C-alpha positions as CSV (number, residue, x, y, z in Angstrom):
1,M,2.5,-24.2,-2.0
2,T,0.4,-24.2,-5.2
3,F,-0.5,-21.0,-7.2
4,R,-4.2,-21.6,-6.4
5,T,-3.4,-21.8,-2.7
6,R,-1.5,-18.5,-2.9
7,I,-4.4,-16.8,-4.6
8,L,-6.8,-18.0,-1.9
9,L,-4.5,-16.9,0.9
10,G,-3.9,-13.6,-0.8
11,F,-7.6,-12.9,-1.1
12,G,-8.1,-13.8,2.5
13,V,-5.3,-11.5,3.7
14,V,-6.4,-8.6,1.5
15,V,-10.0,-8.8,2.7
16,L,-9.8,-10.0,6.3
17,V,-6.8,-7.9,7.5
18,P,-8.4,-4.5,6.7
19,L,-11.7,-5.7,8.2
20,L,-9.8,-6.8,11.3
21,V,-7.9,-3.6,11.6
22,F,-11.2,-1.6,11.0
23,G,-13.0,-3.6,13.7
24,L,-10.1,-3.3,16.2
25,R,-10.0,0.5,15.6
26,I,-13.7,0.8,16.2
27,R,-13.4,-1.2,19.3
28,A,-10.5,1.0,20.6
29,V,-12.2,4.3,19.7
30,M,-15.5,3.1,21.4
31,A,-13.6,2.1,24.5
32,S,-11.6,5.3,24.6
33,R,-14.7,7.5,24.2
34,L,-16.7,5.6,26.8
35,T,-13.8,5.7,29.2
36,A,-13.5,9.4,28.7
37,E,-17.3,9.8,29.4
38,Y,-16.9,7.7,32.6
39,E,-14.0,9.9,33.7
40,S,-16.0,13.0,33.1
41,R,-18.9,11.6,35.1
42,V,-16.6,10.7,37.9
43,A,-14.8,14.0,37.9
44,S,-18.2,15.7,38.2
45,L,-19.0,13.4,41.1
46,V,-15.8,14.2,42.9
47,G,-16.8,17.9,42.8
48,V,-20.2,17.0,44.1
49,I,-18.7,14.9,46.9
50,R,-16.4,17.8,47.9
51,A,-19.5,20.0,48.1
52,D,-21.4,17.3,50.1
53,F,-18.5,17.1,52.6
54,E,-18.5,20.8,53.1
55,R,-22.3,20.7,53.5
56,E,-22.1,17.9,56.0
57,S,-19.3,19.9,57.8
58,T,-21.6,22.9,57.9
59,G,-24.4,20.8,59.2
60,I,-22.3,19.3,62.0
61,A,-21.1,22.8,62.9
62,G,-24.7,24.0,63.2
63,R,-25.7,21.1,65.4
64,L,-22.7,21.7,67.7
65,H,-23.6,25.4,67.9
66,A,-27.1,24.5,68.9
67,L,-25.8,22.1,71.6
68,R,-23.5,24.8,72.8
69,D,-26.4,27.1,73.3
70,A,-28.4,24.4,75.0
71,I,-25.5,23.5,77.4
72,A,-25.1,27.2,78.3
73,A,-28.8,27.4,79.3
74,D,-28.8,24.1,81.2
75,N,-28.1,25.0,84.9
76,R,-28.2,21.4,86.0
77,L,-25.4,20.5,83.6
78,R,-23.5,23.7,84.7
79,R,-23.7,22.6,88.4
80,A,-22.7,19.1,87.5
81,A,-19.7,20.2,85.4
82,L,-18.5,22.9,87.7
83,Q,-19.4,21.7,91.2
84,G,-19.3,17.9,90.7
85,G,-22.9,17.2,91.7
86,D,-25.5,15.1,89.8
87,R,-22.8,13.1,88.1
88,G,-25.2,10.6,86.5
89,Y,-26.8,13.5,84.6
90,L,-23.4,14.7,83.4
91,L,-22.4,11.2,82.2
92,D,-25.6,10.6,80.3
93,Y,-25.9,14.1,78.8
94,A,-23.7,13.5,75.8
95,G,-25.5,10.3,74.8
96,T,-28.9,11.9,75.0
97,A,-27.7,15.1,73.2
98,M,-26.0,13.0,70.4
99,R,-29.2,11.1,69.6
100,L,-31.3,14.3,69.7
101,A,-28.9,16.1,67.4
102,G,-28.6,13.3,64.9
103,L,-24.9,12.8,65.5
104,A,-22.9,9.5,65.4
105,M,-20.3,10.7,68.0
106,L,-20.1,13.4,70.7
107,Q,-17.6,14.2,73.4
108,I,-17.5,17.0,76.0
109,Q,-14.0,17.9,77.3
110,D,-12.9,20.4,79.8
111,D,-10.0,22.9,79.3
112,S,-7.4,20.2,80.3
113,G,-8.6,17.7,77.6
114,R,-10.4,15.5,80.1
115,I,-13.6,13.9,78.9
116,V,-16.5,14.8,81.1
117,S,-19.2,13.1,79.0
118,S,-19.1,10.7,76.1
119,G,-21.9,9.8,73.7
120,H,-21.1,6.0,73.6
121,F,-19.2,5.0,76.8
122,R,-19.9,6.4,80.3
123,N,-16.6,5.0,81.5
124,D,-14.8,7.4,79.1
125,F,-15.2,9.9,82.0
126,D,-11.9,11.5,83.1
127,R,-10.0,10.0,80.1
128,L,-7.6,12.5,78.6
129,E,-7.8,13.1,74.9
130,P,-6.6,16.7,74.4
131,Q,-5.1,16.2,70.9
132,L,-8.4,15.5,69.2
133,P,-9.9,19.0,69.5
134,R,-6.5,20.6,68.7
135,L,-6.0,18.5,65.5
136,L,-9.6,19.2,64.4
137,A,-9.1,22.9,64.8
138,A,-5.9,22.7,62.7
139,A,-7.5,20.6,59.9
140,P,-8.3,22.5,56.7
141,G,-12.0,23.6,56.9
142,G,-12.0,22.6,60.5
143,M,-13.2,19.0,59.7
144,A,-11.4,15.6,59.5
145,L,-12.1,11.9,59.5
146,V,-11.5,10.2,62.9
147,R,-11.8,6.7,64.3
148,A,-14.5,6.5,67.0
149,R,-15.3,3.7,69.3
150,T,-18.9,2.4,69.6
151,P,-20.4,-0.5,71.6
152,E,-20.9,-2.4,68.3
153,A,-17.6,-1.8,66.5
154,P,-15.1,1.0,65.7
155,M,-16.3,3.4,63.0
156,V,-15.0,6.2,60.9
157,A,-16.7,9.6,61.5
158,L,-16.5,13.0,59.9
159,A,-16.0,15.3,62.9
160,R,-15.8,19.0,63.9
161,S,-15.2,20.8,67.2
162,D,-16.7,23.8,69.0
163,S,-16.2,25.4,72.4
164,L,-18.0,27.3,75.1
165,R,-17.3,28.8,78.5
166,L,-19.1,27.9,81.7
167,G,-18.4,29.8,84.9
168,G,-15.0,30.9,83.6
169,K,-13.9,27.4,82.4
170,R,-13.6,26.5,78.8
171,F,-15.3,23.3,77.5
172,T,-14.9,21.7,74.1
173,L,-17.6,19.8,72.0
174,V,-16.4,17.2,69.5
175,G,-19.1,15.7,67.3
176,G,-19.5,14.0,63.9
177,V,-21.5,11.8,61.6
178,A,-20.7,8.2,60.6
179,V,-18.9,7.7,57.3
180,N,-20.4,4.2,56.7
181,A,-21.7,2.3,53.7
182,A,-25.0,4.2,53.7
183,F,-23.2,7.5,53.8
184,L,-20.9,6.5,50.9
185,A,-23.8,5.1,48.9
186,R,-25.7,8.4,49.3
187,L,-22.6,10.2,47.9
188,A,-22.5,7.9,44.8
189,R,-25.9,8.8,43.4
190,D,-25.4,6.2,40.6
191,S,-25.5,2.4,40.6
192,E,-22.4,2.2,38.3
193,L,-20.4,4.5,40.5
194,T,-18.8,3.4,43.8
195,V,-17.4,5.5,46.6
196,S,-14.9,4.0,49.1
197,V,-12.5,5.3,51.7
198,A,-8.8,4.6,51.8
199,L,-7.4,5.3,55.2
200,P,-3.7,5.3,56.1
201,P,-1.6,3.1,56.2
202,D,-3.6,1.6,53.2
203,T,-2.4,3.1,50.0
204,L,-5.3,1.9,47.8
205,A,-8.9,1.2,48.4
206,R,-10.2,-2.3,47.6
207,I,-11.4,-2.2,44.1
208,D,-13.2,-5.0,42.2
209,S,-11.6,-6.2,39.1
210,A,-14.6,-5.1,37.0
211,T,-14.1,-1.4,38.1
212,R,-11.5,1.2,37.4
213,V,-10.2,4.0,39.6
214,V,-11.0,7.3,37.9
215,G,-11.1,10.0,40.6
216,E,-10.3,10.7,44.3
217,L,-10.7,13.4,46.9
218,A,-8.1,14.0,49.7
219,V,-9.6,14.4,53.3
220,P,-7.6,15.0,56.5
221,F,-7.6,12.0,58.9
222,V,-6.6,12.0,62.6
223,A,-4.3,9.0,63.0
224,E,-2.5,7.8,66.1
225,G,1.3,8.2,66.1
226,D,3.9,5.8,67.4
227,S,4.2,7.6,70.7
228,G,0.5,7.8,71.2
229,E,0.3,11.4,69.9
230,G,-2.2,12.0,67.2
231,R,-1.3,13.6,63.9
232,L,-3.1,14.7,60.7
233,V,-2.5,12.6,57.6
234,P,-4.3,12.5,54.3
235,A,-7.0,10.0,53.6
236,R,-8.7,9.5,50.2
237,I,-12.2,9.2,49.1
238,V,-11.9,7.0,46.0
239,V,-14.5,7.1,43.3
240,T,-14.7,4.1,40.9
241,H,-16.8,3.4,37.9
242,S,-18.0,-0.1,36.9
243,L,-16.8,-1.2,33.5
244,A,-19.3,-4.0,33.2
245,S,-21.3,-2.2,30.6
246,L,-18.1,-1.5,28.6
247,A,-17.1,-5.1,28.8
248,A,-20.6,-6.3,27.6
249,L,-20.4,-3.8,24.7
250,R,-16.9,-5.1,23.8
251,R,-18.2,-8.7,23.8
252,G,-21.0,-7.7,21.5
253,V,-18.7,-5.9,19.1
254,D,-16.3,-8.8,19.1
255,L,-19.1,-11.2,18.3
256,W,-20.4,-9.1,15.4
257,M,-16.9,-8.5,14.1
258,L,-16.2,-12.3,14.1
259,A,-19.5,-12.9,12.3
260,A,-18.6,-10.3,9.7
261,M,-15.1,-11.7,9.3
262,A,-16.5,-15.2,8.8
263,V,-19.1,-14.1,6.2
264,T,-16.6,-11.9,4.4
265,G,-13.9,-14.6,4.5
266,G,-16.3,-17.1,3.0
267,I,-17.2,-14.7,0.2
268,A,-13.5,-14.0,-0.4
269,L,-12.7,-17.7,-0.6
270,L,-15.4,-18.3,-3.1
271,L,-14.3,-15.4,-5.3
272,G,-10.6,-16.4,-4.9
273,S,-11.5,-20.0,-5.8
274,W,-13.3,-19.0,-9.0
275,L,-10.5,-16.6,-10.0
276,S,-7.8,-19.1,-9.3
277,S,-9.5,-21.8,-11.4
278,R,-9.6,-19.3,-14.3
279,I,-5.8,-18.9,-14.0
280,S,-4.5,-22.1,-12.5
281,R,-6.2,-24.6,-14.9
282,P,-4.5,-23.4,-18.1
283,L,-1.2,-23.1,-16.1
284,S,-1.6,-26.7,-14.9
285,R,-2.1,-27.9,-18.4
286,L,1.0,-25.9,-19.5
287,A,3.0,-27.5,-16.7
288,E,1.9,-31.0,-17.7
289,Q,3.1,-30.3,-21.3
290,T,6.4,-28.8,-20.0
291,S,7.0,-31.9,-17.7
292,E,7.0,-34.1,-20.8
293,I,10.1,-32.3,-22.2
294,D,13.5,-33.9,-21.9
295,M,16.6,-34.3,-24.0
296,D,15.1,-37.4,-25.7
297,R,11.7,-35.8,-26.3
298,L,11.8,-32.3,-27.6
299,D,8.8,-32.7,-30.0
300,V,6.2,-31.4,-27.6
301,A,4.0,-28.7,-29.3
302,F,2.9,-25.5,-27.5
303,A,0.1,-23.7,-29.2
304,S,-2.5,-21.2,-27.9
305,D,-4.9,-18.7,-29.4
306,R,-5.2,-16.7,-26.2
307,T,-4.1,-13.1,-26.3
308,D,-3.4,-12.7,-22.6
309,E,-0.2,-13.4,-20.6
310,I,-0.9,-17.2,-20.5
311,G,-1.0,-17.2,-24.3
312,S,2.3,-15.3,-24.5
313,L,3.9,-17.8,-22.1
314,T,2.7,-20.7,-24.2
315,R,4.2,-19.3,-27.4
316,L,7.4,-18.4,-25.5
317,L,7.7,-22.1,-24.3
318,G,7.1,-23.3,-27.9
319,A,10.0,-21.0,-29.2
320,M,12.2,-22.2,-26.4
321,T,11.5,-25.8,-27.2
322,E,12.5,-25.2,-30.8
323,R,15.8,-23.6,-29.7
324,L,16.3,-26.6,-27.4
325,R,15.9,-29.0,-30.3
326,T,18.5,-27.1,-32.3
327,G,20.9,-26.9,-29.3
328,A,20.5,-30.6,-28.4
329,A,21.6,-31.6,-31.9
330,R,24.7,-29.4,-31.6
331,L,25.4,-30.7,-28.1
332,R,25.3,-34.4,-29.2
333,E,27.8,-33.7,-31.9
334,A,30.0,-31.8,-29.4
335,E,29.8,-34.7,-26.9
336,R,30.7,-37.2,-29.6
337,R,33.8,-35.2,-30.4
338,I,34.7,-34.8,-26.7
339,A,34.3,-38.5,-26.1
340,L,36.6,-39.3,-29.0
341,G,39.2,-36.8,-27.7
342,D,39.0,-38.3,-24.2
343,L,39.4,-41.8,-25.5
344,A,42.4,-40.7,-27.6
345,R,44.0,-39.1,-24.5
346,Q,43.4,-42.2,-22.4
347,V,44.8,-44.5,-25.1
348,N,47.9,-42.2,-25.4
349,H,48.4,-42.3,-21.6
350,D,48.0,-46.1,-21.3
351,I,50.4,-46.8,-24.3
352,K,53.0,-44.5,-22.8
353,N,52.8,-46.5,-19.5
354,G,53.4,-49.7,-21.5
355,L,56.3,-48.3,-23.5
356,I,58.2,-46.8,-20.5
357,P,59.5,-50.3,-19.3
358,I,60.5,-51.2,-22.9
359,R,62.4,-47.9,-23.2
360,N,64.2,-48.6,-19.8
361,V,65.1,-52.1,-21.1
362,F,66.6,-50.7,-24.3
363,R,68.6,-48.1,-22.3
364,H,69.9,-51.0,-20.1
365,L,70.8,-53.0,-23.2
366,V,72.6,-50.0,-24.8
367,Q,74.6,-49.6,-21.6
368,A,75.4,-53.4,-21.5
369,A,76.4,-53.4,-25.2
370,R,79.0,-50.7,-24.4
371,E,80.5,-53.0,-21.8
372,G,80.9,-56.0,-24.1
373,P,78.9,-58.8,-26.0
374,E,78.8,-61.1,-23.0
375,R,77.3,-58.4,-20.9
376,L,74.7,-57.6,-23.6
377,A,73.5,-61.3,-23.7
378,A,73.3,-61.4,-19.9
379,A,71.4,-58.1,-19.8
380,F,69.0,-59.3,-22.5
381,Q,68.3,-62.5,-20.7
382,D,67.8,-60.6,-17.4
383,R,65.3,-58.1,-19.0
384,Q,63.6,-60.4,-21.4
385,G,60.7,-60.9,-19.0
386,T,60.1,-57.2,-18.7
387,V,59.9,-56.8,-22.5
388,E,57.5,-59.7,-22.8
389,S,55.4,-58.4,-19.9
390,S,55.1,-55.0,-21.4
391,I,54.3,-56.4,-24.8
392,S,51.6,-58.6,-23.2
393,Y,50.3,-55.5,-21.3
394,L,50.0,-53.5,-24.6
395,E,48.3,-56.5,-26.3
396,N,45.7,-56.8,-23.6
397,L,45.2,-53.0,-23.6
398,A,44.7,-53.0,-27.3
399,G,42.2,-55.9,-27.0
400,N,40.3,-54.1,-24.3
401,Y,40.1,-50.8,-26.3
402,A,39.1,-52.8,-29.3
403,R,36.1,-54.1,-27.4
404,L,35.4,-50.6,-26.1
405,Y,35.8,-51.2,-22.4
406,P,34.3,-54.6,-21.8
407,Q,33.6,-56.0,-18.4
408,S,36.8,-56.7,-16.5
409,A,37.6,-60.2,-15.5
410,R,37.3,-61.0,-11.8
411,D,40.1,-63.4,-11.2
412,P,42.1,-63.9,-8.0
413,C,45.3,-61.8,-8.2
414,D,48.4,-62.0,-6.0
415,V,49.0,-58.3,-4.9
416,N,52.6,-58.9,-3.8
417,E,53.5,-60.5,-7.2
418,A,51.9,-57.6,-9.0
419,V,54.0,-55.1,-6.9
420,R,57.2,-57.0,-7.6
421,E,56.5,-57.1,-11.4
422,T,55.7,-53.4,-11.4
423,I,59.0,-52.6,-9.6
424,R,60.9,-54.8,-12.0
425,R,59.4,-53.0,-15.0
426,L,59.9,-49.5,-13.5
427,G,63.3,-50.4,-11.9
428,D,65.3,-47.8,-13.9
429,A,64.2,-44.8,-11.9
430,G,67.3,-42.7,-12.2
431,R,68.4,-41.3,-8.8
432,A,65.1,-42.4,-7.1
433,E,65.2,-45.4,-4.8
434,L,62.4,-47.9,-5.1
435,R,61.5,-49.8,-1.9
436,I,59.0,-52.5,-1.2
437,D,57.6,-53.7,2.1
438,L,55.3,-56.6,1.5
439,A,53.2,-58.4,4.1
440,D,53.1,-62.2,4.2
441,R,50.1,-64.5,3.7
442,L,47.9,-61.8,2.1
443,P,44.6,-63.0,0.6
444,P,44.4,-62.6,-3.2
445,V,42.2,-59.8,-4.5
446,R,39.5,-60.6,-7.0
447,T,39.9,-58.2,-10.0
448,D,41.3,-58.1,-13.5
449,P,45.2,-58.5,-13.4
450,L,45.5,-55.8,-16.0
451,V,43.4,-53.4,-13.9
452,L,45.6,-54.1,-10.8
453,R,48.8,-53.5,-12.9
454,R,47.4,-50.3,-14.3
455,I,46.6,-49.0,-10.8
456,L,50.1,-49.8,-9.6
457,E,51.9,-48.4,-12.6
458,N,50.0,-45.1,-12.6
459,L,50.6,-44.6,-8.8
460,V,54.3,-45.5,-8.9
461,G,54.8,-43.5,-12.0
462,N,53.2,-40.4,-10.4
463,A,55.3,-41.0,-7.3
464,L,58.5,-41.0,-9.3
465,D,57.4,-37.9,-11.3
466,S,56.8,-36.0,-8.0
467,L,60.5,-36.4,-7.1
468,E,61.3,-34.2,-10.1
469,S,64.6,-35.9,-10.8
470,R,65.8,-35.1,-7.2
471,P,67.2,-37.8,-4.9
472,G,64.3,-39.4,-3.0
473,A,62.5,-42.7,-2.4
474,V,59.3,-44.3,-3.4
475,T,58.0,-47.1,-1.1
476,V,55.3,-49.6,-2.0
477,S,53.9,-51.6,0.9
478,T,51.1,-54.0,1.3
479,G,49.1,-55.3,4.3
480,R,45.7,-56.3,5.5
481,G,43.2,-53.5,5.0
482,T,40.2,-52.1,6.8
483,A,37.7,-52.1,4.0
484,G,34.4,-50.7,5.2
485,G,36.1,-49.2,8.3
486,G,36.8,-52.4,10.2
487,G,39.9,-52.6,12.3
488,S,40.7,-56.3,11.9
489,G,41.6,-56.4,8.2
490,E,38.1,-57.5,7.2
491,G,35.3,-55.7,5.5
492,T,31.9,-55.0,7.2
493,D,30.5,-58.2,5.5
494,G,33.4,-60.4,7.0
495,S,35.3,-60.6,3.7
496,P,39.1,-60.0,3.8
497,A,40.6,-56.7,2.5
498,V,44.1,-55.9,1.2
499,R,45.8,-52.5,1.5
500,I,48.4,-51.1,-1.0
501,V,50.3,-48.0,0.0
502,V,52.5,-46.0,-2.4
503,A,54.4,-43.3,-0.5
504,D,57.0,-40.8,-1.9
505,T,59.3,-38.2,-0.4
506,G,58.4,-35.7,-3.1
507,K,57.0,-32.1,-2.9
508,G,53.5,-33.2,-1.7
509,M,50.3,-31.3,-2.6
510,S,48.4,-28.3,-1.2
511,R,44.8,-28.4,-0.2
512,E,43.8,-26.8,-3.5
513,E,45.9,-29.3,-5.6
514,L,44.5,-32.3,-3.6
515,D,40.9,-31.1,-4.3
516,R,41.5,-31.2,-8.1
517,A,44.0,-34.1,-8.2
518,F,41.4,-36.7,-9.4
519,D,39.8,-34.3,-12.0
520,G,40.3,-35.4,-15.6
521,F,42.9,-33.5,-17.5
522,Y,44.2,-31.6,-14.4
523,T,48.0,-31.8,-14.2
524,T,50.9,-29.9,-12.6
525,K,53.6,-31.5,-14.8
526,S,54.7,-30.1,-18.1
527,G,53.6,-32.4,-20.9
528,G,51.3,-34.4,-18.5
529,T,47.9,-35.5,-19.7
530,G,46.2,-35.2,-16.3
531,L,44.5,-38.6,-16.6
532,G,46.7,-40.8,-14.4
533,L,44.9,-40.3,-11.0
534,S,41.5,-40.0,-12.7
535,I,42.0,-43.4,-14.3
536,V,43.3,-44.9,-11.0
537,R,40.2,-43.7,-9.1
538,R,37.8,-45.1,-11.7
539,L,39.7,-48.5,-11.8
540,V,39.7,-48.7,-8.0
541,L,36.0,-48.0,-7.7
542,D,35.2,-50.4,-10.5
543,A,37.1,-53.1,-8.5
544,G,34.9,-52.4,-5.5
545,G,37.7,-50.7,-3.6
546,A,38.5,-47.3,-2.0
547,L,41.2,-44.7,-2.6
548,R,42.4,-42.0,-0.2
549,V,45.4,-39.6,-0.1
550,E,47.5,-38.3,2.8
551,T,49.7,-35.4,1.8
552,E,51.3,-32.2,3.0
553,P,53.3,-29.6,1.0
554,G,57.0,-30.4,1.2
555,A,56.4,-33.7,3.1
556,G,55.5,-36.1,0.2
557,S,52.3,-38.0,-0.5
558,K,50.8,-41.3,0.5
559,F,48.2,-43.0,-1.8
560,I,46.3,-45.7,0.0
561,V,44.3,-48.3,-2.0
562,E,41.8,-50.7,-0.3
563,L,40.7,-53.7,-2.4
564,P,38.3,-56.4,-1.3
565,G,40.1,-59.8,-0.9
566,D,39.0,-63.1,-2.2
567,S,37.4,-65.0,0.7
568,G,38.1,-68.3,-1.0
569,G,41.8,-67.6,-0.9
570,H,41.9,-66.3,2.6
571,P,44.6,-68.2,4.6
């Protein structure tokens, strides 16, 4: 992410986030205050509804009292109720009285709970319903909601009861008004307020998703029990307030807030773009100048007449470049000296490898001379080839170093012959046993014979050194390799591959020693140069091969070299 982009994003965050938080806070406070206002209105309405219910109850009581007086003065009804005559008048009396009194339900029961007249159904005559007057009398305030049957449909009514005595018999009046949609709408008194009834077993009234329950009033309700006996349970008058106006207000606030954020964001982006250009342009030019610096070009000039932080940075880079020029000169001199030291160590190591076979031959000749002149001549004739081979090796080595590491020749080399020659040259290994296990009909490898010989001599020499003059064995074996990971002795391009394995029974290497084994100048031998394995790895890689090691502490080591074979000599 560029510096200019960071400035633009920073301006956007610094400006828009506080604005967003401010807008959301206003929205939340507005919603909280409006909701509190709605709750206050509904709480007031709940108190008004409670007073309305009490007023309705008082009105029902007054009407029943008037009916009680009218029934007591009606001799025709008295005779019909007590003597059983004029039954039609008795059956129709409750319906007529209900309509005249403005009630929605009316029953007249005798002292046994038998209905003698019903406001809706004449065939309710003689039906027993003694629990209704008893439950109404036990209800708080003497009123309760009841379910009443009508010819049209069942209804809910707010009912009360009253009683009178005719001719020594007690009669009960049960009357009430309908609690229907018109009744509830009259209670609401506001288009945004809704009043509904929640009757058992319902636990909640049906509420529209755009409204919220904010108040309720408990009212007794006469419900039928499982055994047919009635019982009083609480019903609820639920008051809800429409949140449509609050939702519309929220949408308006959201719209204006988005518009304000868009305008403010645009202004912030313009201001951030102007400010970033004032900062990023000189920094970009400074970055271009800095990108031109490398070890071969330290002559880049940094100059500035600015007095701010960018000017200080420019002058600091100029001073740093000057120090780099001085340090680079010193580094080149140090590298030249290190390179000469490395070359000297490598020459020393390679010459030692060439002199070891000659030293072994002279030891052999000294031993033979002690046995007699004839034995000396035979020993010299037997080891003459080793001396000549070592001298040839040193001459070739000297020629290569004289040409400062020229390109190696790529001639077909017989791996088995190179192994035999190396074993002959290093045959005097003290108590160590040198073994060979050579595969037949191997393809030649295409590399410099001197390179192959150096690889073998370094690996075998290291294997002998790992025995530390203790009895042990070093085994050199050859075979078809798996260059590139193939399993048939051929590389991934179909060319043959040759494997050389140098295994010893020495002390082996730990994980830490193996990780550093191929580092230059790392050695665990006293007097060692630490270049042997480093040279082997470089020579193997230069020949296009691969080198890996299998070792465990106390179990010896196995060095495996994979070299590409010469397809032209593949049998």
